[in-house]
C-alpha beads as a LAMMPS data file, in Angstrom:
LAMMPS data file: protein, C-alpha beads

399 atoms
398 bonds

1 atom types
1 bond types

-500.0 500.0 xlo xhi
-500.0 500.0 ylo yhi
-500.0 500.0 zlo zhi

Masses

1 110.0

Atoms # bond

1 1 1 466.908 -140.738 -139.001
2 1 1 468.530 -137.322 -139.389
3 1 1 466.454 -134.675 -137.540
4 1 1 468.281 -131.731 -138.789
5 1 1 465.214 -130.340 -140.280
6 1 1 463.325 -130.107 -137.041
7 1 1 465.327 -127.331 -135.528
8 1 1 464.019 -123.660 -135.248
9 1 1 461.003 -123.689 -137.429
10 1 1 459.670 -120.269 -138.766
11 1 1 456.192 -119.842 -137.605
12 1 1 453.501 -117.390 -138.370
13 1 1 450.656 -117.381 -136.083
14 1 1 448.605 -114.733 -138.001
15 1 1 448.253 -116.468 -141.325
16 1 1 444.999 -116.165 -143.261
17 1 1 442.678 -119.233 -143.511
18 1 1 440.101 -120.157 -146.190
19 1 1 436.792 -118.438 -145.817
20 1 1 433.659 -120.668 -144.633
21 1 1 431.487 -119.184 -147.536
22 1 1 434.402 -120.441 -149.924
23 1 1 434.455 -123.993 -148.384
24 1 1 430.561 -124.119 -148.601
25 1 1 430.718 -123.603 -152.340
26 1 1 433.456 -126.537 -152.479
27 1 1 431.062 -128.661 -150.585
28 1 1 427.948 -127.775 -152.930
29 1 1 430.084 -128.962 -155.735
30 1 1 431.684 -132.080 -154.425
31 1 1 428.931 -134.406 -155.124
32 1 1 428.445 -133.549 -158.455
33 1 1 432.259 -133.687 -159.064
34 1 1 432.320 -137.262 -157.623
35 1 1 429.216 -138.389 -159.965
36 1 1 430.613 -137.059 -162.981
37 1 1 434.245 -138.186 -162.159
38 1 1 435.472 -134.587 -162.860
39 1 1 438.568 -132.500 -161.636
40 1 1 437.672 -129.424 -159.036
41 1 1 438.612 -126.612 -161.653
42 1 1 436.488 -124.066 -159.785
43 1 1 437.717 -124.984 -156.574
44 1 1 441.286 -124.718 -157.656
45 1 1 440.563 -121.348 -159.240
46 1 1 439.216 -120.069 -156.039
47 1 1 442.343 -121.558 -154.122
48 1 1 444.900 -120.095 -156.607
49 1 1 443.231 -116.723 -156.340
50 1 1 443.239 -116.913 -152.648
51 1 1 447.062 -117.837 -152.461
52 1 1 446.397 -121.165 -150.946
53 1 1 448.626 -122.725 -153.343
54 1 1 451.497 -120.926 -151.514
55 1 1 450.038 -121.589 -148.044
56 1 1 453.395 -123.425 -146.920
57 1 1 455.580 -120.657 -148.538
58 1 1 457.321 -118.385 -145.846
59 1 1 455.757 -115.015 -145.772
60 1 1 459.025 -113.370 -146.744
61 1 1 458.781 -115.343 -150.098
62 1 1 455.227 -114.266 -150.598
63 1 1 453.183 -117.069 -148.969
64 1 1 450.876 -117.742 -146.024
65 1 1 453.676 -118.988 -143.790
66 1 1 451.928 -121.992 -142.563
67 1 1 454.082 -124.648 -140.916
68 1 1 453.390 -128.170 -140.805
69 1 1 451.086 -128.069 -137.764
70 1 1 448.988 -125.293 -139.053
71 1 1 448.649 -126.597 -142.615
72 1 1 447.765 -129.942 -141.314
73 1 1 444.965 -128.047 -139.250
74 1 1 443.969 -126.217 -142.344
75 1 1 443.765 -129.343 -144.796
76 1 1 441.597 -131.190 -142.220
77 1 1 438.981 -128.218 -142.146
78 1 1 439.234 -128.269 -146.111
79 1 1 438.606 -132.133 -146.053
80 1 1 435.388 -131.576 -143.987
81 1 1 433.784 -129.737 -147.047
82 1 1 435.684 -131.089 -150.099
83 1 1 437.592 -134.409 -149.269
84 1 1 439.072 -134.798 -152.875
85 1 1 440.057 -131.194 -153.136
86 1 1 441.972 -131.467 -150.046
87 1 1 443.819 -134.690 -150.614
88 1 1 444.924 -133.349 -154.050
89 1 1 445.999 -130.078 -152.313
90 1 1 447.894 -132.161 -150.151
91 1 1 449.800 -133.821 -152.974
92 1 1 450.647 -130.228 -154.272
93 1 1 451.452 -128.817 -150.641
94 1 1 453.963 -131.287 -149.649
95 1 1 456.412 -130.300 -152.204
96 1 1 456.269 -126.746 -151.174
97 1 1 456.820 -127.973 -147.516
98 1 1 459.923 -129.882 -148.501
99 1 1 461.214 -126.766 -150.324
100 1 1 460.490 -124.642 -147.195
101 1 1 462.336 -126.999 -145.014
102 1 1 465.270 -127.111 -147.257
103 1 1 465.244 -123.397 -147.425
104 1 1 465.253 -123.199 -143.577
105 1 1 468.425 -125.237 -143.451
106 1 1 470.374 -122.740 -145.951
107 1 1 469.732 -125.106 -148.869
108 1 1 468.293 -122.683 -151.720
109 1 1 468.177 -125.053 -154.572
110 1 1 464.519 -125.472 -154.183
111 1 1 463.643 -121.791 -154.086
112 1 1 462.194 -121.943 -157.569
113 1 1 459.351 -124.175 -156.098
114 1 1 458.513 -121.422 -153.596
115 1 1 458.385 -119.147 -156.340
116 1 1 456.342 -121.437 -158.631
117 1 1 453.793 -121.890 -155.936
118 1 1 453.394 -117.983 -155.283
119 1 1 452.979 -117.676 -159.220
120 1 1 450.111 -120.322 -158.820
121 1 1 451.924 -123.502 -160.424
122 1 1 450.393 -126.839 -159.274
123 1 1 452.557 -129.648 -158.348
124 1 1 451.997 -133.375 -158.264
125 1 1 453.618 -136.615 -156.957
126 1 1 455.005 -138.993 -159.292
127 1 1 456.191 -141.708 -156.951
128 1 1 453.571 -144.692 -157.170
129 1 1 454.577 -147.453 -159.592
130 1 1 453.443 -151.000 -160.358
131 1 1 455.720 -153.549 -158.790
132 1 1 457.220 -151.259 -156.330
133 1 1 456.016 -151.345 -152.710
134 1 1 458.938 -149.219 -151.481
135 1 1 458.336 -145.846 -153.475
136 1 1 460.889 -143.060 -153.080
137 1 1 463.572 -145.271 -151.976
138 1 1 463.455 -147.559 -154.798
139 1 1 462.017 -147.251 -158.360
140 1 1 461.038 -148.970 -161.393
141 1 1 461.532 -145.968 -163.644
142 1 1 464.925 -145.654 -165.193
143 1 1 467.129 -142.492 -164.922
144 1 1 470.243 -141.946 -167.521
145 1 1 472.854 -139.457 -166.732
146 1 1 473.357 -137.182 -169.958
147 1 1 474.992 -133.802 -170.343
148 1 1 473.275 -131.178 -168.338
149 1 1 470.858 -133.446 -166.574
150 1 1 469.008 -136.981 -166.728
151 1 1 466.534 -138.563 -168.944
152 1 1 463.655 -140.514 -167.255
153 1 1 461.711 -143.313 -168.651
154 1 1 458.835 -145.085 -166.884
155 1 1 455.308 -145.099 -165.766
156 1 1 454.050 -143.334 -162.894
157 1 1 450.426 -143.811 -160.984
158 1 1 448.262 -141.872 -158.907
159 1 1 449.161 -138.432 -160.164
160 1 1 446.836 -136.121 -158.292
161 1 1 445.912 -132.933 -160.180
162 1 1 446.142 -134.890 -163.415
163 1 1 444.325 -132.197 -165.555
164 1 1 446.417 -129.228 -163.762
165 1 1 449.769 -129.944 -162.783
166 1 1 452.756 -128.085 -164.222
167 1 1 455.400 -129.920 -162.206
168 1 1 455.727 -133.681 -161.514
169 1 1 457.957 -134.623 -158.528
170 1 1 459.250 -137.960 -159.744
171 1 1 461.845 -140.439 -159.048
172 1 1 463.913 -142.945 -161.075
173 1 1 466.851 -145.350 -160.444
174 1 1 470.330 -144.727 -162.183
175 1 1 471.437 -148.123 -162.028
176 1 1 474.787 -147.227 -163.829
177 1 1 475.827 -144.542 -161.296
178 1 1 479.305 -144.395 -159.664
179 1 1 479.223 -146.617 -156.386
180 1 1 476.084 -148.373 -157.131
181 1 1 472.422 -147.387 -157.946
182 1 1 471.209 -144.093 -157.022
183 1 1 467.535 -142.883 -156.828
184 1 1 467.253 -139.573 -158.801
185 1 1 464.576 -137.118 -157.637
186 1 1 463.423 -134.826 -160.328
187 1 1 460.831 -132.330 -161.344
188 1 1 459.391 -132.964 -164.646
189 1 1 457.794 -130.017 -166.472
190 1 1 454.521 -130.964 -168.250
191 1 1 455.485 -129.493 -171.534
192 1 1 458.634 -131.504 -171.769
193 1 1 459.059 -133.709 -174.937
194 1 1 457.992 -137.214 -173.853
195 1 1 455.583 -136.523 -171.205
196 1 1 452.052 -138.067 -171.674
197 1 1 449.276 -137.932 -169.002
198 1 1 446.840 -140.930 -169.457
199 1 1 443.505 -140.612 -168.109
200 1 1 443.115 -143.670 -166.186
201 1 1 441.187 -142.267 -163.074
202 1 1 437.878 -143.868 -162.492
203 1 1 437.778 -145.399 -159.114
204 1 1 435.958 -146.067 -155.773
205 1 1 436.760 -142.866 -154.108
206 1 1 438.403 -139.501 -154.322
207 1 1 437.338 -139.174 -157.685
208 1 1 437.730 -135.562 -158.316
209 1 1 441.582 -135.822 -157.675
210 1 1 441.905 -137.187 -161.134
211 1 1 445.130 -138.846 -160.326
212 1 1 445.880 -140.200 -163.737
213 1 1 449.083 -142.137 -164.850
214 1 1 452.075 -140.230 -166.457
215 1 1 454.040 -141.965 -168.991
216 1 1 457.843 -140.516 -169.183
217 1 1 459.491 -141.629 -172.556
218 1 1 463.062 -140.514 -172.431
219 1 1 462.164 -137.085 -170.914
220 1 1 464.894 -134.885 -170.168
221 1 1 465.147 -133.076 -166.736
222 1 1 467.940 -130.355 -166.473
223 1 1 470.324 -130.236 -163.499
224 1 1 468.646 -127.352 -161.962
225 1 1 465.433 -129.321 -161.540
226 1 1 466.930 -132.271 -159.894
227 1 1 466.134 -132.045 -156.101
228 1 1 468.526 -134.808 -154.998
229 1 1 470.549 -137.826 -155.995
230 1 1 470.859 -140.420 -153.165
231 1 1 471.932 -144.008 -152.916
232 1 1 469.141 -146.503 -153.579
233 1 1 467.349 -147.508 -150.376
234 1 1 468.846 -144.683 -148.348
235 1 1 466.066 -142.513 -146.761
236 1 1 468.426 -140.273 -144.478
237 1 1 469.068 -137.287 -146.672
238 1 1 467.007 -134.149 -145.217
239 1 1 465.087 -133.817 -148.564
240 1 1 463.815 -137.429 -148.203
241 1 1 463.122 -136.893 -144.409
242 1 1 460.941 -134.003 -145.270
243 1 1 459.292 -136.218 -148.042
244 1 1 457.952 -138.485 -145.243
245 1 1 456.977 -136.133 -142.694
246 1 1 454.965 -133.713 -144.831
247 1 1 452.922 -135.920 -146.983
248 1 1 452.035 -138.473 -144.310
249 1 1 450.943 -135.544 -141.769
250 1 1 449.140 -133.987 -144.235
251 1 1 447.176 -137.184 -145.460
252 1 1 446.350 -138.004 -142.043
253 1 1 444.745 -134.721 -141.726
254 1 1 442.599 -135.156 -144.683
255 1 1 441.203 -138.383 -143.477
256 1 1 440.536 -137.174 -139.944
257 1 1 438.627 -134.472 -141.635
258 1 1 436.599 -136.792 -143.207
259 1 1 435.697 -138.417 -139.973
260 1 1 435.105 -135.059 -138.498
261 1 1 432.319 -134.631 -140.930
262 1 1 430.936 -138.071 -140.574
263 1 1 430.478 -137.571 -136.897
264 1 1 428.818 -134.133 -137.545
265 1 1 426.244 -135.853 -139.932
266 1 1 425.720 -138.834 -137.751
267 1 1 424.859 -136.540 -134.750
268 1 1 422.552 -134.436 -136.946
269 1 1 420.864 -137.652 -138.111
270 1 1 420.340 -139.070 -134.715
271 1 1 418.880 -135.809 -133.453
272 1 1 416.342 -135.747 -136.340
273 1 1 415.486 -139.257 -137.029
274 1 1 412.601 -140.591 -135.208
275 1 1 410.813 -143.988 -134.201
276 1 1 407.582 -144.811 -132.985
277 1 1 409.034 -147.126 -130.553
278 1 1 411.014 -144.356 -128.804
279 1 1 408.828 -142.551 -126.400
280 1 1 410.793 -139.256 -126.632
281 1 1 411.109 -139.552 -130.614
282 1 1 414.545 -139.111 -131.678
283 1 1 417.166 -141.702 -132.037
284 1 1 419.524 -139.724 -130.062
285 1 1 417.725 -141.040 -126.928
286 1 1 418.382 -144.729 -128.000
287 1 1 420.993 -145.978 -125.607
288 1 1 422.878 -147.811 -128.334
289 1 1 423.200 -144.792 -130.502
290 1 1 424.395 -142.845 -127.726
291 1 1 427.142 -145.636 -127.361
292 1 1 427.907 -145.308 -131.086
293 1 1 428.238 -141.651 -131.151
294 1 1 430.469 -142.050 -128.141
295 1 1 432.490 -144.610 -129.842
296 1 1 433.125 -142.196 -132.865
297 1 1 434.395 -139.548 -130.658
298 1 1 436.744 -141.731 -128.731
299 1 1 438.192 -142.840 -131.813
300 1 1 438.514 -139.483 -133.310
301 1 1 439.905 -138.058 -130.222
302 1 1 442.594 -140.356 -129.783
303 1 1 443.692 -140.261 -133.397
304 1 1 443.645 -136.531 -133.315
305 1 1 445.785 -136.298 -130.257
306 1 1 448.367 -138.571 -132.076
307 1 1 448.400 -136.279 -135.178
308 1 1 448.626 -133.209 -133.269
309 1 1 451.429 -134.379 -131.133
310 1 1 453.369 -135.621 -134.035
311 1 1 453.141 -132.380 -135.965
312 1 1 453.828 -130.331 -132.851
313 1 1 456.747 -132.166 -132.065
314 1 1 458.216 -131.824 -135.675
315 1 1 457.665 -127.996 -135.528
316 1 1 459.125 -127.666 -132.018
317 1 1 462.342 -129.577 -133.273
318 1 1 461.775 -132.397 -130.838
319 1 1 464.656 -135.031 -131.043
320 1 1 463.069 -138.374 -131.473
321 1 1 465.965 -139.546 -133.283
322 1 1 465.384 -142.865 -135.065
323 1 1 462.019 -143.309 -133.449
324 1 1 460.830 -140.709 -136.133
325 1 1 460.350 -143.736 -138.428
326 1 1 457.805 -145.616 -136.229
327 1 1 456.302 -142.356 -135.031
328 1 1 455.290 -141.066 -138.546
329 1 1 454.023 -144.209 -140.063
330 1 1 451.987 -145.051 -136.695
331 1 1 450.605 -141.650 -136.992
332 1 1 449.233 -141.812 -140.435
333 1 1 447.957 -145.486 -140.018
334 1 1 446.040 -144.611 -136.700
335 1 1 444.550 -141.502 -138.490
336 1 1 443.256 -143.528 -141.413
337 1 1 442.022 -146.565 -139.340
338 1 1 440.201 -144.339 -136.972
339 1 1 438.726 -142.382 -139.851
340 1 1 437.432 -145.770 -141.556
341 1 1 435.931 -146.745 -138.103
342 1 1 434.205 -143.382 -137.450
343 1 1 432.749 -143.444 -141.052
344 1 1 431.538 -147.024 -140.773
345 1 1 429.922 -146.352 -137.477
346 1 1 428.219 -143.156 -138.853
347 1 1 426.460 -145.240 -141.656
348 1 1 425.197 -147.333 -139.079
349 1 1 423.645 -144.358 -137.002
350 1 1 422.191 -142.858 -140.202
351 1 1 420.594 -146.068 -141.250
352 1 1 419.572 -146.967 -144.817
353 1 1 419.426 -143.536 -146.205
354 1 1 423.352 -143.549 -145.888
355 1 1 423.706 -146.110 -148.700
356 1 1 421.938 -144.119 -151.407
357 1 1 423.987 -142.516 -154.314
358 1 1 424.163 -138.921 -153.536
359 1 1 423.971 -139.139 -150.002
360 1 1 427.210 -137.359 -148.560
361 1 1 427.953 -140.182 -146.023
362 1 1 428.088 -142.636 -149.001
363 1 1 430.415 -140.459 -150.814
364 1 1 432.537 -140.253 -147.422
365 1 1 432.304 -143.905 -146.998
366 1 1 434.068 -144.311 -150.448
367 1 1 436.522 -141.683 -150.110
368 1 1 437.999 -142.756 -146.652
369 1 1 438.541 -146.218 -148.030
370 1 1 441.417 -144.714 -149.895
371 1 1 443.333 -143.739 -146.964
372 1 1 444.754 -147.207 -146.732
373 1 1 446.284 -147.100 -150.300
374 1 1 448.527 -144.326 -149.673
375 1 1 452.337 -145.014 -148.196
376 1 1 452.436 -146.628 -145.883
377 1 1 449.861 -149.181 -146.410
378 1 1 448.919 -151.558 -143.637
379 1 1 451.388 -154.274 -144.428
380 1 1 454.445 -151.662 -144.941
381 1 1 453.449 -149.751 -141.754
382 1 1 453.659 -152.782 -139.520
383 1 1 456.757 -153.849 -141.460
384 1 1 458.582 -150.754 -140.836
385 1 1 457.337 -150.248 -137.236
386 1 1 458.123 -153.988 -136.199
387 1 1 461.660 -153.705 -137.719
388 1 1 462.421 -150.135 -136.159
389 1 1 461.551 -151.530 -132.648
390 1 1 463.540 -154.674 -133.408
391 1 1 466.550 -152.651 -134.566
392 1 1 466.758 -154.405 -138.005
393 1 1 465.256 -151.586 -140.021
394 1 1 468.358 -151.047 -142.323
395 1 1 469.369 -154.830 -142.743
396 1 1 469.331 -156.696 -146.197
397 1 1 468.043 -158.671 -147.516
398 1 1 464.425 -157.368 -146.718
399 1 1 463.261 -160.894 -145.678

Bonds

1 1 1 2
2 1 2 3
3 1 3 4
4 1 4 5
5 1 5 6
6 1 6 7
7 1 7 8
8 1 8 9
9 1 9 10
10 1 10 11
11 1 11 12
12 1 12 13
13 1 13 14
14 1 14 15
15 1 15 16
16 1 16 17
17 1 17 18
18 1 18 19
19 1 19 20
20 1 20 21
21 1 21 22
22 1 22 23
23 1 23 24
24 1 24 25
25 1 25 26
26 1 26 27
27 1 27 28
28 1 28 29
29 1 29 30
30 1 30 31
31 1 31 32
32 1 32 33
33 1 33 34
34 1 34 35
35 1 35 36
36 1 36 37
37 1 37 38
38 1 38 39
39 1 39 40
40 1 40 41
41 1 41 42
42 1 42 43
43 1 43 44
44 1 44 45
45 1 45 46
46 1 46 47
47 1 47 48
48 1 48 49
49 1 49 50
50 1 50 51
51 1 51 52
52 1 52 53
53 1 53 54
54 1 54 55
55 1 55 56
56 1 56 57
57 1 57 58
58 1 58 59
59 1 59 60
60 1 60 61
61 1 61 62
62 1 62 63
63 1 63 64
64 1 64 65
65 1 65 66
66 1 66 67
67 1 67 68
68 1 68 69
69 1 69 70
70 1 70 71
71 1 71 72
72 1 72 73
73 1 73 74
74 1 74 75
75 1 75 76
76 1 76 77
77 1 77 78
78 1 78 79
79 1 79 80
80 1 80 81
81 1 81 82
82 1 82 83
83 1 83 84
84 1 84 85
85 1 85 86
86 1 86 87
87 1 87 88
88 1 88 89
89 1 89 90
90 1 90 91
91 1 91 92
92 1 92 93
93 1 93 94
94 1 94 95
95 1 95 96
96 1 96 97
97 1 97 98
98 1 98 99
99 1 99 100
100 1 100 101
101 1 101 102
102 1 102 103
103 1 103 104
104 1 104 105
105 1 105 106
106 1 106 107
107 1 107 108
108 1 108 109
109 1 109 110
110 1 110 111
111 1 111 112
112 1 112 113
113 1 113 114
114 1 114 115
115 1 115 116
116 1 116 117
117 1 117 118
118 1 118 119
119 1 119 120
120 1 120 121
121 1 121 122
122 1 122 123
123 1 123 124
124 1 124 125
125 1 125 126
126 1 126 127
127 1 127 128
128 1 128 129
129 1 129 130
130 1 130 131
131 1 131 132
132 1 132 133
133 1 133 134
134 1 134 135
135 1 135 136
136 1 136 137
137 1 137 138
138 1 138 139
139 1 139 140
140 1 140 141
141 1 141 142
142 1 142 143
143 1 143 144
144 1 144 145
145 1 145 146
146 1 146 147
147 1 147 148
148 1 148 149
149 1 149 150
150 1 150 151
151 1 151 152
152 1 152 153
153 1 153 154
154 1 154 155
155 1 155 156
156 1 156 157
157 1 157 158
158 1 158 159
159 1 159 160
160 1 160 161
161 1 161 162
162 1 162 163
163 1 163 164
164 1 164 165
165 1 165 166
166 1 166 167
167 1 167 168
168 1 168 169
169 1 169 170
170 1 170 171
171 1 171 172
172 1 172 173
173 1 173 174
174 1 174 175
175 1 175 176
176 1 176 177
177 1 177 178
178 1 178 179
179 1 179 180
180 1 180 181
181 1 181 182
182 1 182 183
183 1 183 184
184 1 184 185
185 1 185 186
186 1 186 187
187 1 187 188
188 1 188 189
189 1 189 190
190 1 190 191
191 1 191 192
192 1 192 193
193 1 193 194
194 1 194 195
195 1 195 196
196 1 196 197
197 1 197 198
198 1 198 199
199 1 199 200
200 1 200 201
201 1 201 202
202 1 202 203
203 1 203 204
204 1 204 205
205 1 205 206
206 1 206 207
207 1 207 208
208 1 208 209
209 1 209 210
210 1 210 211
211 1 211 212
212 1 212 213
213 1 213 214
214 1 214 215
215 1 215 216
216 1 216 217
217 1 217 218
218 1 218 219
219 1 219 220
220 1 220 221
221 1 221 222
222 1 222 223
223 1 223 224
224 1 224 225
225 1 225 226
226 1 226 227
227 1 227 228
228 1 228 229
229 1 229 230
230 1 230 231
231 1 231 232
232 1 232 233
233 1 233 234
234 1 234 235
235 1 235 236
236 1 236 237
237 1 237 238
238 1 238 239
239 1 239 240
240 1 240 241
241 1 241 242
242 1 242 243
243 1 243 244
244 1 244 245
245 1 245 246
246 1 246 247
247 1 247 248
248 1 248 249
249 1 249 250
250 1 250 251
251 1 251 252
252 1 252 253
253 1 253 254
254 1 254 255
255 1 255 256
256 1 256 257
257 1 257 258
258 1 258 259
259 1 259 260
260 1 260 261
261 1 261 262
262 1 262 263
263 1 263 264
264 1 264 265
265 1 265 266
266 1 266 267
267 1 267 268
268 1 268 269
269 1 269 270
270 1 270 271
271 1 271 272
272 1 272 273
273 1 273 274
274 1 274 275
275 1 275 276
276 1 276 277
277 1 277 278
278 1 278 279
279 1 279 280
280 1 280 281
281 1 281 282
282 1 282 283
283 1 283 284
284 1 284 285
285 1 285 286
286 1 286 287
287 1 287 288
288 1 288 289
289 1 289 290
290 1 290 291
291 1 291 292
292 1 292 293
293 1 293 294
294 1 294 295
295 1 295 296
296 1 296 297
297 1 297 298
298 1 298 299
299 1 299 300
300 1 300 301
301 1 301 302
302 1 302 303
303 1 303 304
304 1 304 305
305 1 305 306
306 1 306 307
307 1 307 308
308 1 308 309
309 1 309 310
310 1 310 311
311 1 311 312
312 1 312 313
313 1 313 314
314 1 314 315
315 1 315 316
316 1 316 317
317 1 317 318
318 1 318 319
319 1 319 320
320 1 320 321
321 1 321 322
322 1 322 323
323 1 323 324
324 1 324 325
325 1 325 326
326 1 326 327
327 1 327 328
328 1 328 329
329 1 329 330
330 1 330 331
331 1 331 332
332 1 332 333
333 1 333 334
334 1 334 335
335 1 335 336
336 1 336 337
337 1 337 338
338 1 338 339
339 1 339 340
340 1 340 341
341 1 341 342
342 1 342 343
343 1 343 344
344 1 344 345
345 1 345 346
346 1 346 347
347 1 347 348
348 1 348 349
349 1 349 350
350 1 350 351
351 1 351 352
352 1 352 353
353 1 353 354
354 1 354 355
355 1 355 356
356 1 356 357
357 1 357 358
358 1 358 359
359 1 359 360
360 1 360 361
361 1 361 362
362 1 362 363
363 1 363 364
364 1 364 365
365 1 365 366
366 1 366 367
367 1 367 368
368 1 368 369
369 1 369 370
370 1 370 371
371 1 371 372
372 1 372 373
373 1 373 374
374 1 374 375
375 1 375 376
376 1 376 377
377 1 377 378
378 1 378 379
379 1 379 380
380 1 380 381
381 1 381 382
382 1 382 383
383 1 383 384
384 1 384 385
385 1 385 386
386 1 386 387
387 1 387 388
388 1 388 389
389 1 389 390
390 1 390 391
391 1 391 392
392 1 392 393
393 1 393 394
394 1 394 395
395 1 395 396
396 1 396 397
397 1 397 398
398 1 398 399
């Protein structure tokens, strides 16, 4: 894998962070947003006013200047209060991170993304498609080269920030490109003719993300809103490298943030929950509960170390070469699996109260299940890691 992007990152160690009182307001709204299956409009308004939509934009361009490691930490903290808000901000922020990475290598073609983020525009991801388990590198959406740009036709799923996005980062295949099929990475403006957001989002968890489908019907995208055109199946371009590193790291951080909160709630429950069979009263004195709480911490500590080391290596420019592929997928998989385990145990510690609608742990249990549906899922992760270690990752046919 090309590691050009990892060299000499710009860092800002004095960047702002979201105030705790703001995050508490987010938490106070999260339950009702989940119950009503509604978008987090009020949270977004506060985040926009605080400049958080430009958190990954360099300070010289008007943003907070957070690198991947610092933004992951910020997103993890946000997820402790409002998981769906944090996840939707991840799907926005990774595009800003990609543009920042390109800017740092001297490629200014995506500077408009930095400017749009500073202006408060919301971005969304248009990669998921029915029938395509290798998003980004392949596509069921069609791209046709025309004068001045491309026309895109297809249907995209899981478009977080469905009610609010202005720009949809989407990809499509140009099957007639010279030299064979190419993948066109385009930024679709919501007001373009042929764009239709279809309200499909009624899900198990992460409900306030409102990740609706988007139908693209012969939508024109001008050349200056084309991010890359690369051979189908080739993920070595720096644009695509960043499109793996940033979203998977930020998604991992969100799910670990959910686990952080679950551990906090479990400990609180064990300290105040009592039993007539426990002489000292609180469940905290039950040896098995102590074991459960320790198990939660052990899971979370190991997964946290994996994420922290990964993003630190990326920011520091560590040269892992081709090993970046198994590392990035292993990191995200480990974070999600640990988070699910932690939340499961938290429910055991809390007991029956945790299964009632309206209980925060019940909502966290549903939210954390969504982690496995993000790329790469369990099957794709094991495929990519196994093939990487066996030295056959690039071989065709696939199986």
